[in-house]
N, C-alpha and C positions, 0 to 999 in steps of 0.2 A: 608846474604846469605837466612835467614828465611822470611823478610821482603820483598826482591824480589820474592821471589814464593807467598808470600801473594798478592803484587801487581799484578804480573802476572794474577793470579786466577780473579782477580778484575777488570781487563781490557778484560778479556775473558768473562766475564758475560756480560760486557757493550756491548761488539761487539754481542755479540747474542742477547741482548735486541735490538739494532740497526736492525738486521736482521729481527725479530719480528714485528718491527714499520714498515720496509720496505712493507713487503710481504703485511700485511693490507693495506698499503697506494696503492700499486699495485693493490690490489683489486678493492680499490674504485677507480682508475683510469680508471680499466678497465670496470667501470661501473655492477659491479657484484653485485647481491644481496647477503646480511648479514641475515643470521638466525634471529629468533625472538629472542625477551631479555634473555628468561628463559635458552632456549638452551646454547644461545651465553657466557652468565656469567657464566654459569657452566663449557662451558670449559677455559674460560680465567683464573678461578679460580683453574683447575685443570694444566693448563698451567702456572700459576705464581708460584705454588708448585714444578711442574717438574722442571723449567727452575731455580729458586734460591734453591739447594736440598744441602748446602752445610754441609759438614759432617766435623768435627774438632778432629785431635786425641788427645786423652789427656791423663795426667796421673791423675787417681783416685783424688787423693789429691788438685789438681788446677782446677776441671772440675767445673763450674759456668754454668748456665744457663742466658740468658739476660730476664730480668723483663719487666714488662710490662710498668712499670714507664719510665724506658730510651730507651725502643727497639720498642714501637708499633707502626706500622704505620694502620691508618682504612680509606684509601681513597676510599676504593672498593674492602673492604671485603678481603684485601690481608693484611696481619701480619707478622711482624717478627719474633713474637715468635715461630715461628720455625726453626729461626736461632741461633742455640747453639753457644758458643764461649767459648773461654779458655782464664783465662786471665795468664796461665804460660807460658814460653817460649818453646811451644812442636811444633813439626811440624805438618802442617798444609794439608790437603789434600780437595779438592775441586772437586764434582763431580755434573758436570752441563751438563744438557740436552742438546744434540747435535744439531748445526745449522740448519742439514737437519729434524729433525724433530720435533724442533720448525716451519719450514717453514711449512712441511706438515700440522700441526696442524692448522696454520693459514690461510693454503690455502682451510682447512675444513671449516671455518668459512664464504668464501666467495661463497656460491655455488646458482644459482636459483631453487634449487629443491623445497626451500617454497612455492615462485610465481607461479609456474608450479602447485604446489598441489594445492592454492588458485583457480586461473584460472580455473584449471578442476573442483575443487566443483562448479564453478560460475555457468559455462557451463552446468555441473549435473543438477542443481538446476533449469536452466531455460527450460530444455529439460524434465525435470520430474515431474517438480512441477503442479499440477492440477489446473486449469482455474478457478480462484473463482470468481465468479460473486458475484456484490453488493447484499447486504441480502434483501435490499428492494428497488425496482425500480419502479413499477406501483401502482398507487393510482387511480382507476379507481369507478367513480360515473355511476349508471345506474338510468337514468329516468323515470318514467314508466307512463303515461296517466291511470288514472283509472277514467275516466269520465264517466258520464252517458252513454253516446255513446257507450263505450266499453263492455255493459252488453253482457251478452249471449257466445255466442263459441270465439270471438275475446280474449275477458278477459282469457278465459279459453286457448287458444292458446297463447300469451300473456305470462302468466304465466309459461308455460312449455318450451317457448322461455329464457325466464331469467333464469331459471333454470338449463337448458345447458349452458347456455353464463356461470352461475358461474363455474358449475362443469368442463368446459374444460377448462377453462382458469385456476383455480388452479390448475387443474391438470399438465398443461403444462407450469405455473409460478406458484409453488408454495407459493413464496415470494410475489406472487401481493396479494394488499389489495382491496375489494371491498364492497362499499356502497350503500344502497339501498334509492331513493327518490320516490317514490310517489307522484301524483299530480292530485289532479281536478279543484275546486276551490282558495284550498288552498294546500299547501304542508309541507310536513315533512322527516325528516331522519329517514327511518323505521329499515336501521342497518347501524350504525358507519360503518368505512372502516376497514376491519376485512380480515380473508383467513378461518374463519371459515365457512364449507360449508354447515354444519346443520343447524345454524342459519339462513344463507341467505336464504338456501331451503324451511324451517318454516318460515320464516315471506314473503317470496313470494308469496307461496302457500295459506296462509290467507289473502289475500287481497282481497276486494271489492271495487264494482264500484260505483259510483254518482257522481251528482256534475256537476258544466259547467269547461272549461279550462283554465286555468292561466300557460300561457310561463312565464311569468317573473317574479312569483314566485317561478317559477319551479327552474329557474336559478340564483336565488338569494341565493336560498337553497342549491343548487347542491354548489356553490362556497363557500360559508361558510362550507360546509363539508369538501371541497375539502383542505381548505387552515388549518385544523387540519391535514391531512398529513403530511408525511414526505419522500414521495417517490420523487424519482428523475426525474420521468415523472408523466405526470398526463393527460387523459382522461374521457372523457364523452360520454356515449350511451345514447342520447334523443329519445324515443319512442312516437309518437304522434296519435289518428287517425283522427285527423280534425285540425281545424283552431282555434286560440285564440279567446276567446270572453267574457276574462275576465284579472284584472291586470293593469298594468302601460299602458297607451296610448300615441302616442307620433305624431304629426302629423307637426314639425316642418317643414320649406324652406328644410333645410340642409336636414334630412331623405328623403324628399319627392323628392329633385335633386337626391338625392343618388341613389335612387331605382325608377328612374322617367320610366314611360312604364309598369310596373310591378303592378298597380294596389293596392300595398297594404291597408289594412286598418291601425286606428290607433292602436290597438293591435297587431297588426303584425310588425311593425315599431317601438313599445315600445319594444316586444322582440328581436328585432335586434339588437334596439340602448345598452340594457342588455347584447346582446350576443356580440357585437362587442369590448365593453369596458370592461365586466369584464370576460368573460369565454373563448374566442379565445384568448387574448394572455396569457392565464393561463393555457391552457390546449389544449387537441386536440379533435376537436368534429365530432361524426360519428353522423348522424341522421336517421330515420327509418321512413318513412311515411306508415302506417298501412290506407290504405284510401279507407277501401271495401264502406262504405257509402256515399263516395262523387263521384262527376260527372263532366263532363264537365268544365267552366273555373274556377268554384269553385277546382274543383280537381286540374287544371292546377295551378290555386294560389297558393293551398297548397304544390304541388310538390317542385315550386319554392322556396318558403318561405323555406322550408327544407333543399333546397339545398343553399341557403344563410347563413343559420343557421351554416351548415356543416364547418370546418374549410376547406374544399376542397369539390368543386362541386362533385366528384368521391368517396366521403366518405357519399353520400347520399345514400339509398337503399331503393328502392320502396317494399311493403312486402305485402301480403294477409294471410290469416288462414294457406294456405296450404306450401307456402314459408317461414312464419316468422321464424321458427325455425333455418332454413336453413341460412337465413340473418345473426340471430345475430352469429351462428357459423362461418360465413366470419369475421364477425366483431373480433371475440375474437381471430382468428386463425391471423387475421392483426396486432392486438396488440401485441400477443405472438412473432410471428415473429419477429417485430419489436425490442422487448423488447430483444429477443434474439442476435440481431446482435448491437444492443447498449451495450448489455452487454460483448459481445465478445472483441468489440471496446475498450472500458475502460478496461476492463481486461488486454489485450495485451499491452495498454498501461502502467498500472501499473506493470505487468511484467517487461517490458523493462525498466523503473523507477528505480526497485528494485534492478535490477541486474547491471544499470548504477551507480547505487550509491554506491552498495556492490565492484564495480569494483574500484572506486574513491578510496571508503577506503581501497581498498588492498593495491593501489599504495600508499596512503599517508602512511603507515604503514610501504612498502616495503621500501621506499625512504628517509620516516622517519624526524621526529625530537627527538626531547630528551624527548618530553611529549607522542609522540607514541611508546616510546620503539625503537629508534633507534638502532640498535648494531654498527654502525658504530662511534657513539659517545660513545660508550660503549668499543669498543675497544682501542682506544686511552689511557682512563683513566686508563685500565688493565698494558697495557704497561709503563705508566709513574710510577703508584705502583711498578711495578716489577725494574724499575731503580730505585727506593727511596729506595725498599729494596736491594740492591748490592749496593749501596752509605752507605750504613748503614753499612755495612760489611767492607768494604773498611776502613771506618773511625775509627770500631774499632778494624781494625788489624792494621791499625798505630798508635793506641793509646798502644795497647799491644807489 
């Protein structure tokens, strides 16, 4: 009779285990999402403790506890150390959690709450996160003509315009970098790429005029400086008050045919060749013609040359003493506005990519594999452990 009762108790245990396994399987078939590994494993451990809670009424003289050597099972942190058995032929009673409670617990493991919370977090982050522009976008080099013909008021007007250009640009794009390359028959990097407004202002105001005009040398120096920069966009602002009369010459058939009908001299064509091959392929070029001292065909030729040197003819600006500061302001505004649009576009793309990657990562974790903590893989392990524990009880009962 006692053996029959023990057998009935163990059969009941196995039935409840089967109910648990069925509930978990049904949840998976309905494409429900199981909570994260920490919560699930905790719930499963509690579940295992509640499913197998075997209490055996024994006489004190015959009471014994199963030892680690003959009753431990360690598959998923579930052991039979909590199972107390008796070697005496005493009446046994088995207290097992009901199938209804077990099913409720298993159902609690199959909720979409975790996925909903994660998606909400992603959406909130995408809406509330600040648009982070690249830390350094613009490298700008301003080439300033300081030849002898710039002496007097033209020189002072150019200095004021260049200083205002630096102030406005850095105020509206603090992460821009500006360099200054003054040129006459020689050229040099007066200030390397920097956002130090004071350094730029101090250098520009200290410039002196003198010498002839060498465009090709200026372009070479400008490109060497741009190559040291790390900006994603590069711009050149090139200002001159006349035609080049020094530097590299070019009067090849190729260049003459390319600019036929424009009456360019060899210095003009030399400057165009360097600009076409080195500068414009790597930077957005703005040009400013400050031609107060020129007139007639000579001025027309100078204007045509500066338009051809620009990346686009509309990026050429004609200026005089009264309008030079305004012209530099327009160029600065155009660079800043273009940069803002560029940064906004890149930031939106980066944010979209970030949200997409996070959503993909969330999908991987909820649909999961054992490597990402898939709780659907953990649940069968726990059920197996519970069944194994029940079998141990059955065997020990049979032996008794």
